[in-house]
C-alpha positions in Angstrom: 109.1 69.2 150.8 107.4 66.1 148.4 109.1 63.2 147.2 107.7 64.6 143.8 109.2 67.9 143.9 112.1 66.5 145.0 113.0 64.4 142.5 111.4 67.0 139.7 114.1 69.6 141.3 117.3 67.2 141.2 116.5 66.2 137.5 116.1 69.6 136.9 119.0 71.0 138.6 121.8 68.9 136.9 120.8 70.8 133.6 122.6 74.0 135.7 125.1 72.3 138.3 125.6 68.3 136.4 126.8 66.0 138.8 130.5 64.5 138.5 130.6 60.9 138.2 133.4 61.0 141.4 132.9 61.1 145.7 129.9 59.8 146.4 128.5 58.9 142.9 131.8 57.5 141.6 130.3 53.8 142.1 127.1 54.3 139.7 126.9 52.8 136.6 127.1 55.0 133.1 125.3 54.2 129.8 125.2 56.5 126.8 121.7 58.0 125.8 120.2 56.2 122.7 118.9 58.0 119.9 116.6 54.6 119.1 112.6 55.9 119.1 110.6 53.9 121.4 106.6 53.8 121.1 104.2 55.5 124.1 107.0 57.1 125.4 104.7 58.8 128.4 102.5 55.7 128.2 100.5 56.7 131.5 99.8 53.0 131.8 103.4 51.5 132.3 103.3 51.8 135.8 99.7 49.1 135.7 101.6 46.8 133.1 104.6 46.1 135.7 102.7 45.7 138.0 101.8 42.5 136.1 105.9 41.6 136.1 105.2 41.2 140.0 102.7 37.9 139.8 103.9 34.8 140.3 102.7 32.6 137.9 104.9 30.5 136.0 106.2 32.3 132.8 105.9 30.3 129.4 102.7 31.5 127.5 101.0 34.5 125.9 99.4 36.0 129.1 102.4 35.6 131.8 104.6 38.0 133.2 108.1 38.0 131.1 110.8 39.8 132.3 114.3 40.9 131.3 116.6 41.5 133.6 120.1 43.7 133.1 122.8 42.7 135.6 126.5 43.4 136.7 127.9 40.8 138.9 124.8 39.8 139.7 123.5 42.7 141.0 120.2 43.6 139.1 120.2 47.2 137.5 117.5 47.3 135.2 113.9 45.0 134.7 112.4 45.3 131.7 108.8 44.0 130.4 109.3 41.8 127.8 107.7 38.9 125.8 104.2 37.7 125.3 102.0 40.2 127.4 101.4 43.5 125.9 104.9 43.6 124.2 104.7 45.6 120.6 107.3 45.0 118.3 107.0 47.1 114.5 108.8 44.7 112.2 109.7 48.1 110.0 110.7 50.7 112.4 112.2 48.4 115.2 110.2 50.5 118.0 108.6 48.9 121.0 107.1 49.5 123.9 109.0 47.4 125.9 110.4 49.7 128.4 112.3 49.5 131.4 113.1 50.5 135.3 116.5 50.9 136.9 116.8 49.4 139.9 119.5 51.5 141.2 120.8 55.4 140.8 122.2 55.2 137.2 124.0 57.6 134.6 123.2 58.0 131.1 125.1 60.5 129.1 126.0 62.6 132.8 123.1 62.9 134.1 121.8 60.9 137.5 118.8 59.0 137.2 117.3 57.9 140.7 115.8 54.1 140.8 112.5 54.0 139.3 112.9 55.9 136.1 111.6 54.5 132.7 113.8 53.7 130.1 113.9 52.9 126.1 116.9 50.2 126.2 118.7 49.6 123.2 120.2 46.4 123.3 123.1 44.7 120.8 122.0 42.0 118.6 118.6 41.2 117.6 115.9 43.5 118.6 113.2 40.5 118.4 114.3 39.6 121.8 111.5 41.6 123.7 109.1 39.1 122.4 110.7 36.1 123.9 108.4 34.0 126.3 110.0 33.0 129.9 112.8 35.6 131.6 116.0 36.5 130.6 118.9 37.6 131.9 122.0 39.7 130.4 125.0 41.5 131.6 124.9 45.3 131.1 127.7 45.2 128.3 124.7 44.1 126.0 122.9 48.0 126.5 123.7 49.9 123.8 121.9 52.5 125.1 119.4 54.0 127.3 116.3 56.0 126.7 115.2 58.2 129.7 111.4 58.6 129.1 109.5 59.8 132.3 110.1 59.1 136.7 107.9 56.3 137.2 105.1 56.0 140.4 107.7 53.7 141.6 110.2 56.5 141.9 108.4 57.2 144.7 107.1 55.6 148.2 103.3 54.6 148.1 100.6 56.1 149.2 99.6 60.1 149.8 103.4 60.9 147.9 102.4 59.1 144.8 98.7 61.0 144.9 100.2 63.5 145.0 103.0 63.5 142.2 100.5 61.7 140.0 97.0 62.8 140.9 95.0 61.2 138.7 96.7 58.5 137.3 97.6 57.0 140.8 93.8 56.8 141.3 93.4 55.0 138.0 96.0 52.7 138.4 94.5 52.0 141.6 91.3 51.3 140.3 93.1 49.6 137.5 95.0 47.0 139.7 91.5 46.0 141.9 90.3 44.5 138.8 93.1 42.3 138.3 94.3 41.7 142.0 97.7 42.9 140.7 100.2 44.4 144.3 100.9 48.1 143.6 104.1 47.4 144.0 107.1 49.6 145.3 111.2 49.2 143.5 112.1 47.0 146.3 109.7 43.7 145.4 111.3 45.3 141.8 115.0 44.4 143.0 113.8 41.5 144.7 112.0 39.6 142.1 114.9 40.8 140.0 117.5 39.4 141.8 116.2 36.4 142.4 115.6 36.0 138.5 119.4 36.1 138.5 120.0 33.8 141.5 117.3 30.9 139.7 119.4 31.4 136.3 122.9 30.5 137.7 
């Protein structure tokens, strides 16, 4: 069975057979579902913007890649694209397109989501942190809630498996990367980057 189909069935089956947070799943972190709105719930270009987070150029200006890491005991749990590069924030509603990827399986209100799922993040305190320039690291205790959006391409290994699951969207994604010279990326690269940011700030 193809990866995309497996992941879909894994999530869908939990409507009927919830996974208990015990046994092999006991160590997975658990969050509550946020009711806060997020712009561009199913934006097809999210992977493209996330790929810019893998660029090595320094942060500190409007066009540089900014990342916010949520960690537990020095272990990266989520990476969020923030800062100046195509990060929108509505002062009136508080809605933002600063979405995040989980870097390990997590429960959100009883549903287990695989690594590479897109989430909206509701953080405690001033929500305008998403506009900050430069990398940021917060403990997961700062998360008020997470809003599951959709599986990203990063939930699936590269190549034919992504092509099967995302079709035309995947082809457009690859084409857009040609113009920027940005790597396609995978969840391991995001995890390594997030760990590096944590280690640098400690």
